C-alpha positions in Angstrom: -46.1 62.4 4.8 -45.8 60.6 1.5 -45.5 56.9 2.0 -45.9 55.9 -1.7 -42.3 56.6 -2.4 -41.2 54.5 0.5 -43.7 51.7 -0.4 -42.5 51.8 -4.0 -38.8 51.5 -2.8 -39.6 48.6 -0.5 -41.6 46.8 -3.3 -38.6 47.3 -5.7 -36.2 46.0 -3.0 -38.4 43.0 -2.4 -38.6 42.3 -6.1 -34.8 42.7 -6.4 -34.3 40.3 -3.4 -36.7 37.7 -5.0 -34.9 38.0 -8.3 -31.5 37.7 -6.7 -32.6 34.7 -4.7 -34.1 33.1 -7.8 -30.8 33.8 -9.7 -28.7 32.4 -6.9 -30.9 29.3 -6.6 -30.9 28.7 -10.3 -27.1 29.2 -10.5 -26.6 26.8 -7.6 -28.8 24.2 -9.3 -26.9 24.7 -12.6 -23.5 24.3 -10.8 -24.7 21.0 -9.2 -26.1 19.7 -12.6 -22.8 20.7 -14.4 -20.7 19.1 -11.7 -22.7 15.8 -12.0 -22.3 15.9 -15.8 -18.6 16.5 -15.5 -18.3 13.6 -13.0 -20.3 11.3 -15.4 -18.2 12.4 -18.4 -14.9 11.6 -16.5 -16.2 8.3 -15.2 -17.6 7.1 -18.5 -15.1 8.7 -20.9 -13.9 6.7 -23.9 -10.9 7.3 -26.0 -11.1 6.4 -29.7 -7.6 5.5 -30.8 -6.5 4.7 -34.3 -3.0 3.3 -34.1 -0.6 4.1 -36.9 0.1 0.5 -37.9 -3.5 -0.7 -38.3 -6.7 0.4 -39.9 -8.7 -0.7 -36.8 -10.1 1.8 -34.4 -10.2 1.0 -30.7 -12.5 2.3 -28.0 -11.0 2.4 -24.6 -12.7 3.7 -21.4 -12.3 3.4 -17.7 -15.2 0.9 -17.5 -15.3 -0.7 -20.9 -13.4 -1.3 -24.1 -14.1 -2.5 -27.7 -13.6 -6.1 -28.8 -11.1 -4.9 -31.3 -8.8 -3.7 -28.5 -8.9 -7.1 -26.8 -8.3 -8.8 -30.2 -5.2 -6.7 -30.9 -3.9 -7.3 -27.4 -4.4 -11.0 -27.8 -2.4 -10.9 -31.1 0.3 -8.8 -29.6 0.8 -11.0 -26.5 0.8 -14.2 -28.6 3.4 -12.6 -30.9 5.6 -11.6 -27.9 5.2 -14.9 -26.2 5.6 -17.3 -29.1 7.9 -15.6 -31.7 11.5 -15.4 -30.6 15.1 -16.5 -31.1 18.1 -16.4 -28.8 19.0 -12.8 -29.8 15.5 -11.4 -29.4 14.0 -13.3 -26.5 15.2 -11.0 -23.7 13.8 -7.8 -25.4 10.5 -9.6 -26.2 10.2 -10.9 -22.6 10.8 -7.4 -21.3 8.0 -6.0 -23.5 5.7 -8.8 -22.3 6.5 -8.1 -18.7 5.3 -4.5 -19.2 1.8 -5.9 -20.2 1.4 -7.8 -16.9 -0.1 -6.2 -13.7 2.5 -5.6 -11.0 1.1 -8.2 -8.6 1.8 -11.0 -11.2 5.1 -9.8 -12.7 7.5 -11.6 -10.4 6.0 -15.1 -10.9 5.7 -14.5 -14.7 9.2 -13.1 -14.9 10.6 -16.3 -13.2 8.9 -18.5 -15.8 10.2 -16.3 -18.6 13.7 -16.3 -17.3 13.7 -20.1 -17.1 12.5 -20.3 -20.6 15.0 -17.8 -21.8 17.9 -19.9 -20.4 16.5 -22.9 -22.3 16.1 -21.0 -25.5 19.7 -19.7 -25.4 21.1 -23.1 -24.3 19.4 -25.1 -27.0 19.4 -22.3 -29.7 15.6 -22.5 -30.1 13.8 -20.2 -32.6 10.1 -20.0 -32.6 7.5 -18.4 -34.9 3.8 -18.4 -34.4 1.5 -17.7 -37.3 -2.0 -16.8 -36.0 -4.9 -18.1 -38.1 -7.9 -17.2 -36.0 -8.6 -15.0 -33.0 -11.8 -14.9 -30.9 -12.5 -12.7 -27.9 -14.9 -12.5 -25.0 -15.0 -9.0 -23.5 -17.3 -10.1 -20.6 -14.7 -12.6 -19.4 -11.7 -10.5 -20.6 -10.4 -13.6 -22.6 -8.9 -14.0 -26.0 -8.3 -17.3 -27.8 -5.9 -17.6 -30.6 -4.9 -20.5 -32.8 -2.4 -21.0 -35.5 0.8 -22.8 -36.6 3.9 -22.9 -34.4 7.2 -23.4 -36.2 10.2 -24.2 -34.1 13.9 -24.9 -34.7 16.4 -26.3 -32.3 20.2 -26.2 -33.0 19.3 -25.3 -36.6 17.0 -28.4 -37.1 13.4 -27.6 -37.9 10.9 -29.4 -35.8 7.5 -30.4 -37.4 5.0 -27.5 -37.3 2.2 -27.9 -34.9 -1.3 -26.4 -34.7 -1.7 -24.8 -31.3 -4.5 -23.0 -29.5 -3.9 -20.7 -26.6 -6.3 -19.1 -24.1 -5.2 -15.7 -22.9 -6.8 -14.3 -19.7 -6.7 -10.5 -19.1 -7.7 -8.2 -16.3 -9.3 -4.8 -16.9 -8.7 -2.0 -14.5 -9.1 1.7 -15.0 -8.8 1.5 -18.8 -5.8 -0.8 -18.8 -5.8 -4.4 -20.0 -3.3 -6.5 -18.1 -2.2 -10.1 -19.0 -3.1 -12.6 -16.3 -2.2 -15.9 -18.0 -1.4 -17.7 -21.2 -2.5 -21.3 -21.4 -2.2 -23.8 -24.2 -5.5 -25.6 -24.9 -4.9 -29.2 -25.9 -6.8 -31.1 -28.6 -8.0 -27.9 -30.3 -7.9 -29.2 -33.8 
């Protein structure tokens, strides 16, 4: 009886089994490595955003952001909070509320509603001209200083130099306003 043919077939089958196992093992390792890379890419993704109205480029990710993003948010919040008149204060306050995390909106809305009533009652107009903005991305803080011009009942009040500290929270790629505080004796 000729056993070489059978031995040859068994050897080929063993070789094919080893190659199939090697292919399955390497494919499994590749799937695990690619899944880990995908997870890393999703967790550490950054979006480069070039807004239409500025020449500045922002980098925003789930776990980090660029200082320019915090600077622009500081400027935007200061503009919404400090530049208004009786006709625009409600729309500006609504835009400002949208920048605040949900757990702080109710308290902040109460403060803004009280201020809105005073602005309408006394016909107050306010314009803030920012001069300098500094940011600290580790503390999620922005500091802005400039001149605040106000009028009440059509009479201009003397311009004042003001400095404000803006505290933000950063969660899942979103910067939320926590507080706006005036710093006294800044200049």
